[in-house]
FINU-323697 format. One record per residue (C-alpha): chain; x, y, z; residue number from 1. Coordinates in steps of 0.2 Angstrom, whole numbers, m for minus. Layout:
residues N
 mol     X     Y     Z seq
   A     X     Y     Z NUM
...
end
This chain:
residues 768
 mol     X     Y     Z seq
   A   157   m56   342   1
   A   152   m40   340   2
   A   151   m43   322   3
   A   140   m59   322   4
   A   128   m50   334   5
   A   125   m38   322   6
   A   122   m50   307   7
   A   108   m59   318   8
   A   101   m42   324   9
   A    99   m36   305  10
   A    95   m54   297  11
   A    77   m51   297  12
   A    78   m34   287  13
   A    90   m43   276  14
   A    78   m58   271  15
   A    61   m49   272  16
   A    57   m43   255  17
   A    43   m42   243  18
   A    42   m42   223  19
   A    30   m38   210  20
   A    31   m46   193  21
   A    20   m49   179  22
   A    16   m47   160  23
   A     7   m33   150  24
   A    m1   m36   134  25
   A   m12   m28   121  26
   A   m30   m30   125  27
   A   m35   m32   107  28
   A   m22   m43   101  29
   A   m15   m52   116  30
   A     3   m49   110  31
   A    16   m42   124  32
   A    20   m26   126  33
   A    37   m19   126  34
   A    43    m2   134  35
   A    27     0   145  36
   A    34    10   161  37
   A    27     2   178  38
   A    29    14   193  39
   A    25    10   212  40
   A    29    21   226  41
   A    42    30   216  42
   A    51    14   209  43
   A    50    10   192  44
   A    53    m4   179  45
   A    50    m6   159  46
   A    43   m22   151  47
   A    56   m32   140  48
   A    53   m38   123  49
   A    41   m51   130  50
   A    31   m39   140  51
   A    37   m44   156  52
   A    44   m33   172  53
   A    50   m37   189  54
   A    52   m24   204  55
   A    58   m27   221  56
   A    47   m16   233  57
   A    49   m12   252  58
   A    32    m5   258  59
   A    18   m16   263  60
   A     0   m13   263  61
   A   m12    m6   250  62
   A    m2     2   235  63
   A    m5     9   219  64
   A     4     3   203  65
   A     4    14   187  66
   A     5     8   170  67
   A     9    19   155  68
   A    14    18   136  69
   A    13    29   121  70
   A    m4    26   112  71
   A   m11    16   126  72
   A   m23    23   140  73
   A   m14    24   156  74
   A   m20    12   170  75
   A   m20    12   188  76
   A   m21    m5   199  77
   A   m22    m6   217  78
   A   m13   m21   226  79
   A   m11   m27   243  80
   A     6   m32   248  81
   A    11   m42   263  82
   A    28   m46   269  83
   A    39   m57   261  84
   A    27   m59   246  85
   A    29   m61   229  86
   A    16   m55   217  87
   A    12   m59   200  88
   A     0   m50   190  89
   A    m6   m48   171  90
   A   m11   m32   164  91
   A   m22   m30   147  92
   A   m18   m13   140  93
   A   m31    m4   131  94
   A   m27     7   115  95
   A   m28    26   116  96
   A   m37    31   101  97
   A   m35    50   106  98
   A   m17    49   103  99
   A    m9    33    94 100
   A    10    34    90 101
   A    11    16    81 102
   A    27     7    77 103
   A    29     7    58 104
   A    43    m3    46 105
   A    42     4    30 106
   A    50    20    33 107
   A    66    15    40 108
   A    67    m4    37 109
   A    66    m5    55 110
   A    53    m4    69 111
   A    51    14    73 112
   A    37    25    80 113
   A    29    38    69 114
   A    34    54    78 115
   A    52    48    78 116
   A    54    48    60 117
   A    57    65    51 118
   A    44    62    36 119
   A    26    62    33 120
   A    20    44    36 121
   A     0    40    38 122
   A    m6    23    46 123
   A   m23    15    44 124
   A   m26     4    59 125
   A   m38   m12    58 126
   A   m51    m4    68 127
   A   m51    11    55 128
   A   m54    m3    41 129
   A   m67    m9    50 130
   A   m77     6    51 131
   A   m75    11    32 132
   A   m86     6    17 133
   A   m74    m3     5 134
   A   m72   m18    m4 135
   A   m54   m18    m9 136
   A   m38   m14     1 137
   A   m33     1   m11 138
   A   m51    10    m8 139
   A   m46    12    10 140
   A   m31    23     4 141
   A   m41    36    m5 142
   A   m46    44    12 143
   A   m28    50    15 144
   A   m22    68     8 145
   A   m13    68    m9 146
   A   m18    49   m11 147
   A   m26    45   m28 148
   A   m34    28   m32 149
   A   m39    24   m50 150
   A   m52    10   m50 151
   A   m66    16   m61 152
   A   m77     1   m60 153
   A   m76    m5   m42 154
   A   m75   m23   m40 155
   A   m76   m24   m59 156
   A   m59   m15   m62 157
   A   m47   m28   m69 158
   A   m33   m17   m60 159
   A   m31    m2   m49 160
   A   m17    10   m47 161
   A   m12    21   m33 162
   A    m2    36   m34 163
   A     5    51   m22 164
   A     8    69   m24 165
   A     4    72   m41 166
   A    13    58   m50 167
   A     1    55   m65 168
   A   m14    46   m58 169
   A   m11    29   m68 170
   A     7    26   m65 171
   A     8    12   m49 172
   A    26     9   m55 173
   A    31    25   m46 174
   A    23    20   m29 175
   A    31     4   m20 176
   A    19    m9   m13 177
   A    25   m21     0 178
   A    15   m35     7 179
   A    23   m39    24 180
   A    39   m30    20 181
   A    40   m40     3 182
   A    38   m30   m15 183
   A    24   m36   m24 184
   A    26   m23   m40 185
   A    29   m32   m56 186
   A    44   m28   m67 187
   A    33   m30   m82 188
   A    22   m15   m78 189
   A    25   m11   m62 190
   A     6   m15   m57 191
   A     1   m23   m41 192
   A   m14   m35   m41 193
   A   m26   m25   m27 194
   A   m39   m38   m29 195
   A   m28   m52   m23 196
   A   m26   m46    m5 197
   A   m41   m50     7 198
   A   m47   m36    18 199
   A   m52   m47    33 200
   A   m32   m52    37 201
   A   m25   m34    38 202
   A   m17   m28    54 203
   A   m12   m11    48 204
   A    m7     0    32 205
   A     8    10    32 206
   A     9    24    20 207
   A    26    33    18 208
   A    25    49     7 209
   A    41    56    m4 210
   A    54    46   m13 211
   A    59    30    m3 212
   A    73    26   m16 213
   A    87    29    m4 214
   A    80    13     4 215
   A    71     3    m9 216
   A    77     9   m26 217
   A    65    11   m43 218
   A    48     8   m38 219
   A    48    18   m22 220
   A    51    35   m32 221
   A    33    42   m27 222
   A    33    33   m10 223
   A    29    17     0 224
   A    14     7     4 225
   A    17    m7    16 226
   A     1   m18    20 227
   A     5   m28    37 228
   A    m6   m44    39 229
   A   m12   m51    55 230
   A    m3   m64    67 231
   A   m13   m74    79 232
   A   m13   m72    97 233
   A   m23   m86   103 234
   A   m25  m106   101 235
   A   m38  m103    88 236
   A   m47   m88    82 237
   A   m55   m82    66 238
   A   m71   m77    58 239
   A   m82   m81    42 240
   A   m93   m68    33 241
   A  m105   m69    19 242
   A  m111   m54    10 243
   A  m124   m50    m4 244
   A  m127   m34   m14 245
   A  m130   m25   m29 246
   A  m130   m33   m46 247
   A  m132   m50   m38 248
   A  m115   m49   m29 249
   A  m110   m63   m18 250
   A   m95   m64    m7 251
   A   m88   m75     6 252
   A   m72   m71    17 253
   A   m64   m84    27 254
   A   m50   m80    40 255
   A   m44   m93    52 256
   A   m28   m93    63 257
   A   m20  m101    78 258
   A    m4  m103    88 259
   A     4  m118    98 260
   A     9  m115   115 261
   A     4  m103   128 262
   A    21   m94   129 263
   A    19   m76   124 264
   A    29   m71   106 265
   A    36   m89   107 266
   A    31  m106    96 267
   A    24  m110    79 268
   A     8  m101    72 269
   A    m3  m103    56 270
   A   m14   m92    47 271
   A   m28   m96    33 272
   A   m38   m83    23 273
   A   m46   m81     8 274
   A   m62   m75    m2 275
   A   m74   m79   m15 276
   A   m83   m65   m26 277
   A   m94   m67   m39 278
   A  m106   m53   m46 279
   A  m118   m52   m63 280
   A  m110   m36   m64 281
   A  m118   m21   m75 282
   A  m116   m13   m93 283
   A  m102    m1   m91 284
   A  m100     6  m110 285
   A  m108    23  m114 286
   A  m126    26  m120 287
   A  m119    29  m137 288
   A  m109    13  m137 289
   A  m124     4  m132 290
   A  m133    11  m147 291
   A  m122     5  m160 292
   A  m116   m10  m153 293
   A  m127   m24  m152 294
   A  m115   m36  m144 295
   A  m113   m27  m128 296
   A  m116   m36  m112 297
   A  m115   m34   m93 298
   A   m96   m34   m86 299
   A   m96   m46   m72 300
   A   m81   m53   m60 301
   A   m79   m71   m53 302
   A   m64   m72   m42 303
   A   m56   m82   m28 304
   A   m40   m83   m17 305
   A   m32   m92    m4 306
   A   m17   m87     7 307
   A    m8   m99    19 308
   A     5   m93    32 309
   A    16  m103    43 310
   A    29   m96    56 311
   A    39   m98    71 312
   A    43   m86    84 313
   A    57   m86    98 314
   A    55   m68   105 315
   A    69   m58    96 316
   A    82   m72    94 317
   A    74   m80    77 318
   A    59   m79    69 319
   A    55   m87    51 320
   A    38   m85    41 321
   A    33   m93    24 322
   A    17   m87    14 323
   A    10   m94     0 324
   A    m4   m85    m9 325
   A   m15   m91   m25 326
   A   m28   m81   m34 327
   A   m38   m83   m49 328
   A   m49   m68   m56 329
   A   m59   m68   m71 330
   A   m68   m52   m76 331
   A   m80   m50   m91 332
   A   m77   m34  m100 333
   A   m94   m31  m108 334
   A   m94   m37  m126 335
   A   m99   m55  m133 336
   A  m100   m59  m152 337
   A   m96   m78  m152 338
   A   m84   m83  m138 339
   A   m93   m94  m124 340
   A   m90   m79  m112 341
   A   m86   m65  m123 342
   A   m72   m52  m120 343
   A   m64   m55  m103 344
   A   m48   m55   m93 345
   A   m41   m68   m80 346
   A   m27   m65   m69 347
   A   m19   m83   m61 348
   A    m7   m78   m48 349
   A     5   m87   m37 350
   A    16   m79   m24 351
   A    29   m87   m11 352
   A    36   m75     1 353
   A    49   m81    15 354
   A    56   m70    29 355
   A    70   m74    42 356
   A    75   m62    55 357
   A    83   m62    72 358
   A    95   m55    83 359
   A   114   m59    88 360
   A   120   m50   101 361
   A   117   m31    97 362
   A   116   m36    79 363
   A    98   m37    71 364
   A    96   m45    54 365
   A    83   m48    41 366
   A    82   m59    26 367
   A    67   m61    13 368
   A    64   m71    m3 369
   A    50   m69   m14 370
   A    44   m77   m30 371
   A    28   m70   m39 372
   A    21   m79   m55 373
   A     6   m71   m64 374
   A    m1   m78   m79 375
   A   m13   m64   m88 376
   A   m24   m70  m102 377
   A   m36   m59  m112 378
   A   m50   m63  m125 379
   A   m53   m49  m137 380
   A   m67   m53  m151 381
   A   m77   m39  m160 382
   A   m87   m37  m175 383
   A   m89   m22  m187 384
   A   m88   m27  m206 385
   A   m78   m43  m202 386
   A   m75   m53  m186 387
   A   m60   m51  m176 388
   A   m53   m62  m162 389
   A   m37   m63  m153 390
   A   m30   m68  m137 391
   A   m17   m60  m127 392
   A    m6   m72  m115 393
   A     6   m65  m104 394
   A    18   m74   m91 395
   A    26   m62   m79 396
   A    39   m69   m67 397
   A    47   m58   m53 398
   A    59   m66   m39 399
   A    71   m57   m27 400
   A    81   m58   m11 401
   A    81   m43     2 402
   A    92   m41    16 403
   A    96   m29    30 404
   A   107   m28    46 405
   A   103   m14    59 406
   A   116   m11    74 407
   A   112     2    87 408
   A   128    10    95 409
   A   125    25   107 410
   A   114    37   100 411
   A   115    29    82 412
   A   105    17    74 413
   A   115    10    59 414
   A   106     0    45 415
   A   113    m7    29 416
   A   109   m21    16 417
   A   109   m26    m1 418
   A    92   m31   m13 419
   A    94   m42   m29 420
   A    78   m44   m40 421
   A    74   m51   m58 422
   A    59   m48   m68 423
   A    53   m54   m84 424
   A    40   m56   m96 425
   A    35   m68  m111 426
   A    19   m62  m120 427
   A    10   m64  m137 428
   A    m5   m58  m146 429
   A   m13   m72  m156 430
   A   m25   m71  m169 431
   A   m37   m84  m173 432
   A   m47   m74  m187 433
   A   m30   m71  m196 434
   A   m13   m76  m198 435
   A    m6   m63  m186 436
   A     5   m67  m171 437
   A    14   m52  m160 438
   A    27   m57  m148 439
   A    35   m47  m135 440
   A    48   m51  m122 441
   A    60   m44  m110 442
   A    70   m47   m94 443
   A    79   m35   m81 444
   A    91   m37   m68 445
   A    91   m25   m52 446
   A   104   m24   m40 447
   A   105   m12   m24 448
   A   116    m8   m10 449
   A   110     4     5 450
   A   116    12    20 451
   A   106    23    33 452
   A   110    31    49 453
   A    97    36    62 454
   A   105    48    73 455
   A    96    54    89 456
   A   106    71    90 457
   A    99    76   106 458
   A    83    71   115 459
   A    74    84   104 460
   A    83    83    88 461
   A    84    68    75 462
   A    94    66    60 463
   A    90    53    46 464
   A   104    51    32 465
   A   104    38    20 466
   A   110    33     3 467
   A   107    18   m10 468
   A   116    13   m26 469
   A   106     5   m40 470
   A   111    m4   m55 471
   A    98   m10   m67 472
   A   100   m20   m83 473
   A    88   m22   m97 474
   A    92   m38  m110 475
   A    83   m50  m122 476
   A    71   m36  m127 477
   A    61   m41  m142 478
   A    45   m35  m150 479
   A    42   m45  m166 480
   A    25   m48  m179 481
   A    24   m65  m188 482
   A    13   m67  m203 483
   A     6   m50  m202 484
   A   m12   m46  m211 485
   A   m20   m30  m211 486
   A   m24   m31  m193 487
   A    m5   m28  m188 488
   A     6   m23  m204 489
   A     8    m7  m197 490
   A    16   m14  m181 491
   A    31   m19  m192 492
   A    38    m2  m191 493
   A    40    m5  m172 494
   A    49   m21  m173 495
   A    66   m23  m164 496
   A    76   m39  m158 497
   A    94   m44  m155 498
   A    98   m27  m144 499
   A   112   m25  m134 500
   A   111   m25  m115 501
   A   106    m8  m107 502
   A   112    m3   m90 503
   A   109    11   m79 504
   A   115    16   m62 505
   A   109    30   m50 506
   A   114    36   m32 507
   A    98    40   m21 508
   A   102    50    m6 509
   A    92    57     8 510
   A    94    69    23 511
   A    80    74    34 512
   A    80    82    52 513
   A    67    83    64 514
   A    64    95    80 515
   A    51    88    93 516
   A    52    98   109 517
   A    39    88   116 518
   A    24    76   113 519
   A    12    89   106 520
   A    23    97    94 521
   A    35    92    80 522
   A    43   101    64 523
   A    54    91    51 524
   A    61    95    34 525
   A    72    86    21 526
   A    77    80     5 527
   A    77    66    m5 528
   A    79    58   m22 529
   A    70    46   m30 530
   A    75    34   m45 531
   A    66    24   m57 532
   A    71    14   m73 533
   A    58    11   m85 534
   A    46    m5   m84 535
   A    46   m18   m96 536
   A    29   m14  m103 537
   A    35     2  m110 538
   A    53    m4  m116 539
   A    47   m19  m127 540
   A    26   m19  m129 541
   A    16   m11  m142 542
   A    m3   m12  m138 543
   A   m18    m4  m129 544
   A   m17     8  m116 545
   A   m29    20  m106 546
   A   m35    32  m120 547
   A   m26    24  m136 548
   A   m12    13  m141 549
   A     6    15  m137 550
   A    21     8  m146 551
   A    37     1  m138 552
   A    53    12  m134 553
   A    68     2  m129 554
   A    78    17  m128 555
   A    71    25  m113 556
   A    82    32  m101 557
   A    78    31   m81 558
   A    68    44   m73 559
   A    73    55   m57 560
   A    64    64   m44 561
   A    72    77   m31 562
   A    61    80   m19 563
   A    61    95    m4 564
   A    49    93    10 565
   A    44   102    26 566
   A    30    97    37 567
   A    22   101    55 568
   A    13    92    68 569
   A     3   100    82 570
   A    m8    94    95 571
   A   m16   110   105 572
   A   m27    98   113 573
   A   m25    79   118 574
   A   m40    75   108 575
   A   m35    86    92 576
   A   m21    84    81 577
   A   m15    97    66 578
   A    m4    92    52 579
   A     3   101    37 580
   A    16    95    24 581
   A    23   106    10 582
   A    33    98    m5 583
   A    42   104   m20 584
   A    48    90   m33 585
   A    58    92   m49 586
   A    56    77   m62 587
   A    71    74   m74 588
   A    70    64   m89 589
   A    52    61   m84 590
   A    43    47   m92 591
   A    27    51   m99 592
   A    16    46  m113 593
   A    15    59  m128 594
   A     7    57  m144 595
   A    16    52  m161 596
   A     4    63  m170 597
   A    m4    48  m178 598
   A   m20    38  m174 599
   A   m30    22  m175 600
   A   m49    17  m175 601
   A   m49     6  m157 602
   A   m69     2  m158 603
   A   m74    17  m148 604
   A   m68    31  m160 605
   A   m51    37  m167 606
   A   m38    38  m153 607
   A   m20    44  m153 608
   A    m5    33  m155 609
   A     8    36  m141 610
   A    25    33  m135 611
   A    33    33  m119 612
   A    46    46  m120 613
   A    58    55  m107 614
   A    51    73  m108 615
   A    64    82   m98 616
   A    58    92   m83 617
   A    43    92   m73 618
   A    39   103   m59 619
   A    26    96   m45 620
   A    23   106   m29 621
   A     8   104   m17 622
   A     2   106     1 623
   A    m8    93    11 624
   A   m18    99    28 625
   A   m24    86    40 626
   A   m35    88    54 627
   A   m42    73    67 628
   A   m52    76    83 629
   A   m56    61    94 630
   A   m64    67   111 631
   A   m67    49   116 632
   A   m63    31   112 633
   A   m81    31   103 634
   A   m80    47    91 635
   A   m67    51    79 636
   A   m68    65    66 637
   A   m56    70    53 638
   A   m55    81    36 639
   A   m41    83    24 640
   A   m36    93     8 641
   A   m23    91    m4 642
   A   m17   103   m17 643
   A    m6    97   m32 644
   A     3   107   m46 645
   A    10    96   m59 646
   A    17   104   m74 647
   A    29   101   m89 648
   A    42   114   m87 649
   A    54   109  m100 650
   A    48    98  m115 651
   A    61    89  m126 652
   A    53    83  m142 653
   A    55    66  m148 654
   A    61    72  m164 655
   A    67    89  m172 656
   A    52    90  m184 657
   A    40    88  m170 658
   A    27   102  m170 659
   A    21   101  m154 660
   A    27   108  m138 661
   A    21   102  m121 662
   A    31   115  m112 663
   A    18   122   m97 664
   A     6   109  m100 665
   A     0    99   m85 666
   A     2    82   m82 667
   A   m14    71   m85 668
   A   m24    62   m72 669
   A   m18    73   m58 670
   A   m32    82   m49 671
   A   m26   100   m43 672
   A   m39   100   m27 673
   A   m45    84   m18 674
   A   m52    83    m1 675
   A   m59    70    11 676
   A   m69    70    28 677
   A   m77    57    39 678
   A   m83    53    56 679
   A   m84    37    66 680
   A   m96    33    79 681
   A   m97    19    91 682
   A  m112    16   101 683
   A  m120     0   110 684
   A  m132     0    97 685
   A  m123     4    80 686
   A  m106     8    73 687
   A  m106    21    61 688
   A   m93    26    48 689
   A   m98    40    36 690
   A   m85    48    25 691
   A   m84    59     9 692
   A   m72    62    m5 693
   A   m70    75   m18 694
   A   m58    73   m33 695
   A   m55    88   m44 696
   A   m54    90   m63 697
   A   m40    82   m71 698
   A   m33    84   m89 699
   A   m37    70  m101 700
   A   m22    71  m112 701
   A    m5    77  m114 702
   A    m9    92  m125 703
   A   m22    98  m113 704
   A   m35   101  m128 705
   A   m52    95  m131 706
   A   m55    75  m131 707
   A   m71    70  m143 708
   A   m76    57  m131 709
   A   m75    66  m114 710
   A   m82    82  m123 711
   A   m69    93  m113 712
   A   m51    94  m111 713
   A   m54    88   m93 714
   A   m62    75   m83 715
   A   m76    83   m73 716
   A   m73    85   m53 717
   A   m84    73   m43 718
   A   m89    70   m24 719
   A   m94    53   m18 720
   A  m101    49     0 721
   A  m100    32     8 722
   A  m109    24    24 723
   A  m105     9    34 724
   A  m116     2    48 725
   A  m111   m12    59 726
   A  m117   m21    75 727
   A  m109   m35    85 728
   A  m120   m46    95 729
   A  m115   m56   110 730
   A   m97   m54   104 731
   A   m99   m67    93 732
   A  m110   m61    76 733
   A  m106   m45    67 734
   A  m120   m37    55 735
   A  m114   m24    42 736
   A  m122   m15    29 737
   A  m110    m5    17 738
   A  m116     8     5 739
   A  m102    16    m7 740
   A  m108    31   m17 741
   A  m125    34    m8 742
   A  m130    48   m20 743
   A  m128    38   m36 744
   A  m114    49   m43 745
   A  m110    41   m61 746
   A   m90    43   m66 747
   A   m85    41   m82 748
   A   m66    37   m90 749
   A   m57    40  m105 750
   A   m68    29  m117 751
   A   m84    36  m109 752
   A   m87    21   m99 753
   A   m98    23   m83 754
   A   m94    18   m65 755
   A  m105     7   m56 756
   A  m113    21   m44 757
   A  m123    16   m30 758
   A  m116    m1   m24 759
   A  m124    m9    m8 760
   A  m118   m25     2 761
   A  m125   m33    17 762
   A  m115   m44    27 763
   A  m117   m55    42 764
   A  m101   m63    50 765
   A   m98   m77    64 766
   A   m82   m75    76 767
   A   m73   m91    80 768
end
């Protein structure tokens, strides 16, 4: 009886109770935020993967709820709680531009915060992209310390290369480029079609410096760049932009996307984006060439691209995505004799990328498939004493399977997986003014197996250990001439076919340690090894390259890079961040173009005949300094400086009678000094992005000697300044003015050709 009476007396207290629940989203993207801390009256909760939280609360009346998460501004919300009331709210978190610790994927093949990864990682956000004057994705990267972009003619460049930390400025094959985590470097030349990626569809760009071969294998010897595209957060969203500018340049960009259903992080979604660009161009040839060649015309561009994406999300359980990209770009190269459009290049590219990922219990898995089909065509005609016309056709195909699995146990996050890739090229030079035909063919298979342990030793110490084994096979290699005339007779000395398969294997280890006592300071150090087998272009093609002609070398060995690195991040003030990195790299069997001692007249003077060779050892060391200051969300300033010392330490000649010794010579196309600075201002009247870049002197040739076209042994240093002004009307219309190279600085390449100088575009966009 007494027991029943006690239950009756306490029943009101047992049944009375209040709760607070809700969803927390990113204010810009509308996507759910996991890991947000929710605190009320000393009680707390953390949002799950869907951004959901729930708290049982005792006090009634007015209460203050605090929401906080790294990279977002802290929010306080006052609510009134009545007895037995269950309250549901929705919170939009605003990014804190003063301190952003973004999630990246490329560095560990799993989602991780930059501050938790012992290495140097840079991230370019969509907001930063919107503030910088640039026409192509790679141009945003040139504002980062230690990153070099080679794009001599702006939008008129047939190709561009991005390299890092002194690894010779025209070697894209040493830097892996990922598009949504899937590689886009081609096995033929290691090149990337940067013109294919539309700038208005980018969520962020992740840049991982130093060898990444322990996770990704060959192309990641010098670093990793991961371009992440946007996903829709609304039923329908997008924008259409039209631009007009210098050289009668016309650009139209389209970006449309949407999702089905109202559930966060669940359901089907789609995106469509693309662009069309056409420009009359300008004359790129030097004044001397113009005076002696009556067939020179403007170099122009006519290109278009479409990208389609469909996907399905079911929170962390299962996600699927399929991407299809189509690109057709034609660029005139500035000479016309008889052909309708004169000399021109065309890239016709198809890319299919598929990603499946999910979670089974505590195991996260990820599988990707990709296929790249690129048809490269080039028209070459010239007239001196006789008329010469030949076309280059090259079909390049790459396909592969990437897989990974991640499992966390205790303080360890374990990742393992395997990659399989195949690349091939089938190319011909077909002469129409003679009987000549020149073929080059080759195929490569790549297999890689890797494992990684991300170990939180304590709250302050992080250890990252990994290793990968790669096996590469070169087969069906051939370089052959048919019915040679005087045009190609000399190439017979370099013919080969019927070679035995060549196979290389390599282990790529990595170990790095980080000490992070608080949010304002961290120090890291580590060692990593990079590995790269040669590309098909060097193994089986003889033809033109920058600065001359090169001959195929099917006997190349892989190159290796042992990198030692240390870095410090320090924020003495919340708005101020200082970063420093020091690195020392030893390259062995380094792949490098060296002169054979012969030369050939290529229409703009005698140029050396070169061959790719394993030149033995190279020493590269340097330092990077970066400072950023953001006193408010409307003002950001940055400055950075990079020093690179890249030198051949021990030259191994191609033959015993080679009179040239390249020991102690500096690598070509590597600036010893470079810096960038900028300021970004947001006001109600106009948004301003002002940036400046300095690129130091670079050696022209492998012997570091005087060049008769450049008229020096070095390319001169240059400074360029860019400006972007923009304003949004009624949150619907956006007007922008882009000015690249404000002071019209003329930049020349190894042929004496000149860059576009000042390039201005005005854009008008409508948001949907």
